[in-house]
C-alpha positions in Angstrom: -0.1 0.0 0.1 1.2 3.5 -0.6 3.1 5.4 2.2 4.8 8.7 2.6 8.1 7.7 4.2 10.2 5.3 6.5 10.9 6.3 10.2 14.2 4.7 11.3 14.8 5.4 15.1 16.8 2.4 16.5 19.0 2.0 13.5 20.2 5.4 13.4 21.4 5.7 16.9 24.8 4.3 15.6 25.1 6.8 12.8 28.0 9.3 12.9 25.4 12.2 13.1 23.6 10.8 16.1 24.2 12.3 19.5 24.5 8.6 21.1 27.6 8.2 23.2 30.5 6.3 21.7 30.3 3.6 24.3 26.7 3.2 24.1 27.1 2.7 20.2 29.6 -0.2 21.0 26.9 -1.9 23.0 24.4 -1.4 20.1 26.8 -2.6 17.5 27.6 -5.7 19.8 23.9 -6.8 20.1 23.3 -9.6 17.7 19.5 -8.9 17.5 16.8 -11.7 16.3 14.9 -12.4 13.5 11.5 -11.0 12.9 9.7 -14.2 13.9 11.5 -14.6 17.2 11.2 -11.2 18.9 8.6 -12.0 21.3 11.1 -14.1 23.0 12.3 -11.0 24.6 9.3 -10.7 26.9 10.6 -13.6 28.9 14.4 -13.4 28.9 17.2 -11.5 26.9 17.3 -12.5 23.3 19.7 -11.2 20.8 20.9 -8.9 23.4 17.7 -7.2 23.9 15.2 -7.4 26.9 11.6 -6.1 27.1 10.6 -4.4 30.1 7.7 -2.4 31.4 8.1 1.4 31.0 7.0 4.2 33.4 3.8 4.2 31.4 3.1 0.5 32.0 3.8 -0.6 28.3 6.3 -2.9 27.1 9.5 -1.3 25.9 12.4 -2.9 24.2 16.0 -2.0 25.6 19.6 -3.4 25.2 20.2 -5.8 27.8 22.6 -4.0 30.0 23.1 -4.5 33.6 20.8 -1.7 34.3 17.9 -3.3 32.2 18.4 -6.7 33.8 18.0 -4.9 37.2 14.8 -3.1 35.8 13.5 -6.5 34.7 14.0 -8.1 38.2 12.7 -5.1 40.0 9.6 -5.2 37.8 8.7 -8.7 39.5 10.4 -8.6 43.0 11.3 -5.0 44.1 8.7 -4.7 46.7 9.6 -8.0 48.3 13.3 -7.2 48.7 14.9 -5.8 51.8 15.8 -2.1 51.5 19.6 -2.7 51.9 19.5 -5.1 49.1 17.7 -2.7 46.8 20.1 0.0 47.6 23.2 -2.2 47.0 21.9 -3.2 43.5 21.1 0.4 42.7 24.5 1.4 43.5 26.2 -1.3 41.4 24.2 -1.7 38.3 21.7 1.3 37.6 22.4 5.0 36.3 20.1 6.1 39.2 22.0 5.1 42.4 20.5 5.2 45.9 20.9 8.7 47.3 21.5 7.7 50.8 25.2 8.0 51.6 27.6 8.8 54.4 30.9 10.7 54.4 32.6 7.6 55.5 31.5 5.7 52.3 28.6 3.6 54.0 25.2 3.5 52.8 22.4 5.6 54.6 19.0 3.9 54.8 17.2 7.2 54.5 17.6 11.0 54.2 16.9 11.3 58.0 20.1 9.4 58.6 22.2 12.0 56.8 23.4 15.3 57.8 22.6 18.5 55.8 26.3 18.7 54.6 26.1 15.1 53.5 22.7 15.7 51.5 24.3 18.6 49.8 27.5 16.9 49.1 25.7 13.8 47.5 23.6 16.0 45.3 26.8 17.5 43.9 28.5 14.0 43.7 25.5 12.8 41.4 24.5 15.8 39.5 27.7 17.7 38.8 30.2 16.3 36.1 33.4 17.1 37.9 35.8 15.9 35.3 34.0 18.3 32.6 33.4 20.8 35.3 29.6 21.2 34.5 26.2 20.2 35.7 24.2 17.5 34.0 21.5 20.2 33.5 21.1 23.8 34.7 18.1 22.9 36.7 20.1 20.4 38.7 22.4 23.6 39.9 19.3 25.5 40.8 17.9 22.7 42.7 21.0 22.3 44.7 20.8 26.2 45.4 17.3 25.9 46.8 18.4 23.2 49.3 21.1 25.3 50.5 19.0 28.3 51.1 16.7 25.9 53.1 19.7 25.1 55.3 20.9 28.6 55.5 17.7 29.5 57.1 18.1 27.1 59.9 21.9 27.8 60.7 22.5 31.5 59.7 22.1 32.6 63.2 19.2 35.2 62.5 16.9 35.7 65.4 14.2 37.4 63.3 14.9 41.0 64.5 18.2 41.5 62.3 19.2 40.9 58.8 22.0 39.2 57.5 23.4 38.9 53.8 22.8 35.4 52.3 25.9 33.2 51.7 24.3 32.1 48.4 23.7 35.4 46.3 23.2 33.7 42.9 22.9 30.3 41.4 26.1 31.0 39.6 28.0 30.8 42.6 27.5 26.9 42.3 29.2 26.9 38.9 32.1 25.6 40.8 30.2 23.8 43.6 32.6 22.0 45.8 34.7 25.1 47.0 31.3 27.0 47.5 29.8 24.3 49.7 33.2 24.0 51.8 32.8 27.8 52.7 29.0 27.6 53.0 29.4 24.8 55.8 32.1 26.9 57.5 29.3 29.6 58.1 26.5 27.1 58.7 28.5 24.8 61.0 25.7 23.2 62.7 24.7 21.5 59.3 27.7 19.4 59.4 26.5 17.4 62.4 22.8 17.9 62.5 20.8 15.0 60.9 18.2 16.2 58.5 14.8 17.0 60.2 11.6 15.3 59.0 10.1 18.5 57.5 13.4 19.1 55.5 13.4 15.5 54.3 9.9 16.2 52.9 11.1 19.6 51.4 13.8 17.7 49.6 11.6 15.1 48.1 9.1 17.8 46.9 11.6 20.0 45.1 13.1 17.0 43.6 9.8 16.1 41.9 8.8 19.6 40.8 7.7 20.3 37.4 9.8 22.1 34.9 13.3 20.9 35.9 15.2 17.7 34.8 14.4 14.6 36.8 16.9 13.9 39.5 19.4 11.1 38.4 19.1 9.1 42.0 16.5 7.3 44.1 16.1 9.0 47.4 13.4 7.0 49.0 11.6 3.4 48.6 8.0 4.4 48.6 4.7 3.9 46.7 6.4 6.1 43.9 9.5 4.0 43.6 8.5 3.0 40.0 8.4 6.6 39.2 11.8 7.4 40.8 13.1 4.3 39.1 12.0 4.6 35.5 11.4 8.2 34.7 13.6 10.1 32.3 15.3 6.9 31.3 16.8 7.9 27.9 18.8 10.9 28.3 22.0 8.9 29.7 22.5 7.1 26.2 23.5 10.8 24.9 25.6 12.1 27.9 27.6 9.1 29.3 29.9 11.5 30.9 27.1 12.6 33.3 26.6 9.0 34.5 27.7 7.6 37.8 31.3 6.4 36.9 30.6 6.6 33.2 29.6 2.9 33.1 27.5 2.3 29.9 26.2 -1.0 31.5 24.3 1.3 33.8 22.5 3.1 30.9 19.0 2.2 29.6 19.3 2.1 25.8 16.0 1.9 23.7 16.5 -0.5 20.8 14.3 -2.7 18.7 15.2 -6.5 18.8 15.1 -6.9 14.8 16.4 -3.4 14.0 19.7 -4.0 16.3 20.4 -7.2 14.1 21.2 -4.7 11.2 23.2 -1.9 13.2 26.7 -3.4 12.6 28.9 -0.5 11.8 29.8 2.5 14.4 29.7 5.9 13.2 28.4 5.0 9.8 27.4 8.3 8.1 23.7 8.8 7.8 23.8 9.4 4.0 25.6 5.9 3.8 23.2 4.2 6.1 20.1 5.5 4.4 21.7 4.9 0.9 22.3 1.2 1.6 18.7 0.6 2.7 17.4 2.4 -0.5 19.7 0.3 -2.7 18.5 -2.9 -1.4 14.9 -2.1 -1.6 15.0 -1.1 -5.2 16.8 -4.3 -6.5 13.5 -6.0 -7.6 14.1 -9.6 -8.8 12.9 -9.6 -12.5 11.8 -13.0 -12.8 10.3 -13.8 -9.6 8.0 -10.6 -9.4 7.5 -9.7 -13.0 6.7 -13.2 -14.7 5.8 -16.6 -13.8 8.5 -19.1 -13.2 9.2 -21.1 -16.5 7.9 -24.6 -16.3 9.5 -27.6 -17.7 8.0 -31.0 -18.8 9.0 -33.9 -16.6 8.5 -37.6 -16.9 6.2 -39.1 -14.1 7.3 -42.7 -13.6 5.3 -45.7 -12.5 2.0 -44.0 -13.6 0.0 -45.0 -16.4 -1.4 -42.1 -18.5 -4.3 -42.3 -20.8 -6.8 -39.7 -22.5 -10.4 -40.1 -23.7 -13.3 -37.8 -24.0 -11.2 -34.7 -23.0 -10.2 -36.2 -19.8 -6.7 -37.3 -18.8 -6.6 -40.4 -16.4 -3.6 -41.1 -14.2 -3.5 -44.6 -12.5 -0.9 -45.4 -9.9 0.4 -48.8 -8.9 2.2 -50.0 -5.8 5.5 -47.8 -6.7 4.9 -44.2 -6.6 6.7 -41.1 -8.0 8.1 -38.3 -5.8 5.5 -35.7 -4.7 7.3 -32.8 -6.6 7.4 -34.8 -9.9 3.9 -35.6 -9.4 2.5 -32.1 -8.6 4.5 -30.7 -11.5 2.9 -33.6 -13.9 -0.5 -32.7 -12.4 -0.3 -28.8 -12.8 0.5 -29.2 -16.5 2.8 -26.5 -18.3 -0.1 -24.2 -18.8 -0.9 -21.2 -16.5 -4.2 -22.4 -15.2 -6.4 -22.7 -12.1 -5.2 -26.2 -11.4 -1.4 -25.0 -11.7 -2.1 -22.1 -9.2 -3.9 -24.6 -6.8 -1.2 -27.4 -6.8 2.0 -25.3 -7.2 1.2 -22.4 -4.7 3.2 -23.2 -1.4 0.9 -20.8 0.7 -2.7 -19.9 0.4 -4.9 -16.9 2.3 -7.0 -18.3 5.0 -9.1 -15.1 6.3 -6.4 -12.5 6.8 -3.5 -15.0 7.3 -1.3 -16.8 5.0 -1.1 -20.7 5.7 0.7 -23.7 4.0 -1.4 -25.0 1.1 -3.3 -28.0 2.4 -3.9 -29.2 -1.2 -0.5 -30.3 -1.5 -1.1 -32.6 1.3 -4.4 -34.0 0.0 -2.9 -34.5 -3.4 0.4 -36.6 -2.6 0.4 -39.7 -4.6 -1.1 -42.9 -2.9 -0.9 -46.5 -4.1 -3.4 -47.9 -6.3 -5.3 -44.5 -6.7 -6.8 -43.1 -9.9 -6.8 -39.4 -10.8 -9.3 -38.1 -13.6 -8.5 -34.6 -14.8 -10.6 -32.3 -17.0 -10.6 -28.6 -17.9 -12.8 -27.7 -15.0 -12.4 -30.5 -12.4 -10.2 -33.1 -10.6 -11.5 -36.5 -9.3 -9.6 -38.8 -7.2 -10.6 -42.4 -6.7 -9.6 -45.3 -4.3 -7.3 -43.1 -2.0 -9.2 -41.9 1.1 -7.1 -40.4 4.0 -9.0 -42.4 6.7 -7.4 -45.8 8.1 -7.8 -49.1 6.3 -8.2 -50.4 2.8 -10.8 -48.6 0.4 -12.7 -49.5 -2.5 -11.0 -48.8 -5.9 -14.1 -47.1 -7.2 -14.6 -44.9 -4.2 -14.4 -41.0 -5.0 -12.3 -39.7 -2.3 -11.6 -36.0 -3.5 -13.7 -33.9 -5.8 -12.3 -30.5 -6.9 -14.3 -28.2 -9.2 -13.6 -24.8 -10.8 -16.3 -22.5 -11.7 -15.4 -20.3 -14.5 -18.0 -17.7 -13.8 -17.4 -17.1 -10.1 -13.4 -18.1 -10.3 -14.1 -20.2 -7.2 -12.6 -23.7 -6.6 -14.5 -26.0 -4.6 -13.0 -28.9 -2.8 -14.9 -31.7 -1.4 -13.5 -34.7 0.7 -15.4 -37.9 1.1 -14.9 -40.6 3.7 -15.3 -44.2 3.0 -17.6 -45.7 5.7 -16.6 -49.2 6.5 -19.4 -51.9 6.5 -19.3 -52.5 10.1 -20.2 -50.9 13.3 -18.8 -50.3 16.7 -20.4 -51.0 20.1 -20.8 -47.5 22.2 -19.8 -49.6 25.0 -16.5 -50.6 23.3 -15.8 -46.9 22.4 -16.4 -45.9 26.1 -14.3 -48.7 27.5 -11.5 -47.6 25.0 -11.5 -44.1 26.4 -11.6 -45.2 29.9 -8.6 -47.3 29.6 -7.1 -44.3 27.8 -7.7 -42.0 30.6 -7.2 -44.1 33.6 -4.9 -46.9 32.4 -5.1 -50.4 31.0 -5.6 -52.1 34.2 -8.7 -50.2 35.3 -12.2 -51.3 34.4 -15.6 -49.2 34.2 -17.2 -48.9 37.6 -20.8 -49.6 38.4 -22.3 -46.4 39.3 -25.8 -45.0 39.7 -26.9 -42.2 37.2 -28.1 -40.0 39.9 -24.6 -40.0 41.7 -22.9 -36.6 42.3 -19.3 -36.5 41.3 -17.2 -34.1 43.0 -13.6 -33.2 41.8 -10.6 -32.0 43.7 -10.0 -28.2 44.4 -8.0 -26.9 41.4 -5.5 -24.1 41.7 -4.3 -22.5 38.4 -0.9 -21.1 37.9 -0.2 -18.5 35.5 2.3 -20.5 33.7 -0.5 -23.2 33.0 -2.6 -20.5 31.5 0.3 -19.3 29.3 1.0 -23.0 28.1 -2.8 -23.4 27.3 -2.6 -20.3 25.2 0.5 -21.6 23.2 -1.1 -25.0 22.6 -4.4 -23.4 21.2 -2.4 -21.0 19.0 -3.8 -17.7 20.8 -1.3 -15.0 20.4 -2.9 -12.3 22.4 -1.0 -10.8 25.3 -3.6 -11.2 27.9 -1.7 -13.9 29.7 1.5 -12.2 29.8 2.6 -9.9 32.6 4.3 -7.5 30.1 1.3 -5.1 30.0 -0.4 -5.9 33.5 0.3 -7.8 36.6 -2.7 -10.0 36.6 -3.9 -12.3 33.8 -7.1 -13.9 33.0 -7.8 -17.4 31.9 -10.2 -18.1 28.9 -13.5 -19.9 29.3 -12.2 -22.8 27.3 -9.7 -23.4 30.2 -12.7 -24.9 32.2 -12.2 -27.9 30.2 -8.7 -28.4 31.6 -9.7 -27.9 35.2 -12.7 -30.1 35.2 -11.3 -32.8 32.9 -10.7 -35.4 35.8 -14.3 -35.2 37.0 -15.9 -34.9 33.8 -14.3 -38.1 32.6 -15.4 -40.0 35.7 -19.0 -38.6 35.3 -19.4 -39.5 31.5 -17.6 -42.9 31.6 -19.3 -45.4 34.1 -21.3 -48.2 32.7 -24.6 -46.4 33.7 -23.9 -43.7 31.1 -24.6 -46.3 28.3 -27.4 -48.2 29.9 -29.9 -45.5 30.1 -33.1 -47.0 28.5 -35.3 -44.8 30.4 -33.1 -41.8 30.1 -35.0 -38.7 29.1 -32.3 -36.0 29.4 -28.9 -35.5 31.0 -27.3 -32.4 32.0 -23.5 -31.7 32.7 -22.8 -28.5 34.4 -19.7 -26.8 35.7 -19.9 -24.7 38.7 -16.8 -22.4 39.6 -15.8 -19.2 40.5 -12.5 -17.8 39.3 -10.4 -15.6 41.6 -7.2 -13.8 40.7 -4.5 -13.7 43.2 -2.0 -10.9 43.7 0.7 -12.6 41.6 -1.4 -13.6 38.6 -2.3 -17.1 39.5 -6.0 -18.4 39.2 -7.8 -20.3 41.8 -11.1 -22.1 41.6 -13.4 -22.0 44.5 -15.4 -24.2 45.3 -14.5 -27.4 43.8 -15.7 -28.1 40.3 -18.8 -30.3 40.6 -20.6 -32.0 37.7 -24.2 -33.2 38.0 -26.0 -35.9 35.9 -29.7 -36.3 36.4 -32.3 -38.8 34.9 -36.1 -38.7 34.4 -37.5 -42.0 34.5 -40.2 -43.3 32.1 -42.9 -43.3 34.7 -42.6 -39.5 34.9 -43.1 -39.3 30.9 -46.5 -37.6 31.4 -45.1 -34.8 33.4 -42.2 -34.1 31.0 -43.0 -30.5 30.1 -43.7 -29.5 33.6 -40.4 -31.0 34.9 -38.2 -30.0 32.0 -39.5 -26.3 32.3 -37.7 -25.4 35.6 -34.7 -27.4 34.7 -34.3 -25.3 31.4 -34.8 -22.2 33.7 -32.0 -23.4 36.1 -29.6 -23.9 33.1 -30.3 -20.6 31.8 -29.7 -19.0 35.4 -26.5 -21.1 35.7 -25.1 -19.9 32.3 -25.9 -16.3 33.0 -24.2 -16.5 36.5 -21.3 -18.0 34.9 -21.1 -15.3 32.1 -21.5 -12.7 34.8 -18.5 -14.1 36.8 -16.2 -14.0 33.6 -17.4 -10.5 32.8 -16.7 -9.2 36.2 -13.1 -10.7 36.2 -12.3 -9.1 32.7 
């Protein structure tokens, strides 16, 4: 479809003109990346050097799997269950935003209230001033430090409220070289070197650290309900200013990068002209034969097949020795570009909105002793049904017809029914042994018995595996977007399979001469736990009820309340599911 242009974000981060720090470009180029069909693996673990974590907005985001991002992923799952000391140690070791608490002797402070006013000031300078380049990470960081010092000066300036005294900090520019100024500042405000921060001053510090209009602070001062905001906010700037990162370690940096795009970022500092030119060159090289004309077909001999023609039809008869499928498909399709050639040789077809493998190639594989009759508008295959056992040679197994007017192809499959019957009891006994073992036998149970199954606890991983088996590709079972997941209604079959098998399999189930109706109902309540697991309360119970022949005259009166009960049960179950979703 037409489009106005292409947006390259991840790829241009390694371009020469990009502001990305050189050491960060090295990490991007070193990431191997993944193919387009495997990128979803980054949701669970690092794949191709990329890990998907949850952003501050609650949405999945792809980042290079540095130590910082691995810590991010770990914190997404377990941070609130970890001791504060362990969280602080991890932050100081691996993350671009270290733990703010610090003492002059190098130890870690648990909270702002454990630090003196001087220690808070020095820590702010240490984390926000790039000393080896003599600059602040951002001008707002300098002003933030100035506002904190003015707060301290009000406490320790020695003014009794009746006299005036010039402020030590006359202008924010005095902090352009902060360390000498702070040293002289606390010579004036000596009490701040020993006095621990008061509770109201700690609250003031947290408030000015979060005010609007300034750059978010590059540290985490408190582990509270807003920890995720402190941890994740303003996560991309460090990729362009590695010098302002604590100890200039690129592994602390959070680098935004697509798992497929990074596979093609292999040259550091490639000029943007060359980068975009290479992409353009590869896209304009259209293969002439594959795209502008059909592949040339060649006539091939089909061994071990008897070929005859009569009345405008070609007949192929197979013996016990068969040709290879590829040779047979080419022979059946013929050299002309026709509906039959398209049907037989196309590797994929469209089903709904998706491409799937062409199922006709499986249906048309050669089989022993089959006969294929081909006309201009139809294909008939005899004596080669796909069900088990031998089949009559004259049995029409597959019928394919082409409608010239509508351009539609109709395919009909026929099953050869054997001239025999199977006892329902034999079928029931087969499934009982399949489910409960070859040594078990059908129990003698009354049809009015109530079967009660065990309580079932459903783990999130079980729901995830169920979605994978049934081919459901939605993200409702993943924790990438939300903490709690839901199970589909179909999952009730999994939880209730044990009791449903027991209820449907006893001998009484096939010896119901007077059975008017039977009802199987599942009663369950799905409860979501804090960690995404699902529990069923109460136990899953299945009921089987029988009406005797003696009550036949009262059928309508009996069935009416039963039907209403069924409707009420279905409505309540739908309501339970709706409330959960």
